[in-house]
C-alpha positions in Angstrom: -22.7 -0.7 -1.2 -21.0 -3.8 -0.9 -19.3 -3.3 -4.2 -17.7 -0.3 -2.8 -16.7 -1.9 0.3 -15.1 -4.6 -1.6 -13.4 -2.2 -3.8 -12.0 -0.2 -0.9 -10.8 -3.2 0.9 -9.0 -4.4 -2.4 -7.3 -1.1 -3.1 -6.0 -0.9 0.5 -4.8 -4.6 0.5 -2.9 -3.9 -2.7 -1.2 -1.4 -0.5 -0.1 -3.7 2.1 -3.1 -2.6 4.1 -1.7 0.9 4.3 -3.7 4.1 3.1 -2.2 6.4 0.6 -1.9 8.9 3.2 0.3 6.4 5.3 2.7 5.7 2.4 3.1 9.3 1.1 3.0 10.6 4.6 5.8 8.8 5.9 4.1 7.0 8.7 4.0 3.5 6.7 7.4 2.2 8.4 6.1 3.0 12.0 2.7 1.3 11.2 4.4 -1.9 9.7 6.8 -1.8 12.6 3.9 -1.8 15.3 2.2 -4.6 13.3 5.4 -6.6 13.5 5.5 -6.3 17.3 2.0 -7.7 17.4 2.7 -10.5 14.9 5.8 -11.5 16.9 4.0 -11.6 20.1 1.3 -13.6 18.6 3.6 -16.2 17.2 5.4 -16.2 20.8 2.3 -16.8 22.4 0.9 -19.6 19.8 3.7 -21.3 18.2 1.3 -24.0 17.0 -0.5 -21.8 14.9 2.5 -20.6 12.9 4.0 -23.8 11.7 5.9 -21.9 8.7 7.4 -19.5 11.2 6.8 -16.2 12.7 4.6 -14.1 10.2 5.9 -10.8 8.6 3.7 -7.8 7.4 3.9 -7.3 3.7 6.5 -4.8 2.5 5.7 -1.3 2.4 4.8 0.2 -1.2 7.1 2.9 -2.7 4.2 4.8 -4.1 0.3 4.7 -3.8 -0.9 6.2 -7.1 -4.6 6.3 -8.5 -3.3 8.0 -11.9 0.5 7.6 -11.9 2.2 10.6 -13.6 3.3 10.3 -17.1 6.9 10.2 -17.9 8.2 13.3 -19.5 8.5 11.5 -22.7 4.7 10.5 -22.6 3.8 14.0 -21.9 5.8 15.4 -24.8 4.0 12.8 -27.2 0.4 13.8 -26.1 -0.4 17.2 -28.0 -3.9 17.1 -26.3 -2.4 17.3 -22.8 -0.3 20.2 -23.7 -3.4 22.0 -25.1 -5.3 21.2 -22.1 -2.4 22.5 -19.8 -2.1 25.8 -21.5 
């Protein structure tokens, strides 16, 4: 059970703490903007905690794949895939 929690948190952290649904659903920018508001407020309230400057959330990833699609060239080179899909 603890392993599954770790894996889930690792996967989400690699997506800038966004779920794949947020990334592909188009809500990621709004979530990151809301986080920036909170981070800015925290930095304004406690500047002594942020000696390296105000924090910024990680950038939004462009995609979130478990198994990224193969390129067209890779699909053409895989006869087994063509057989499975026919």
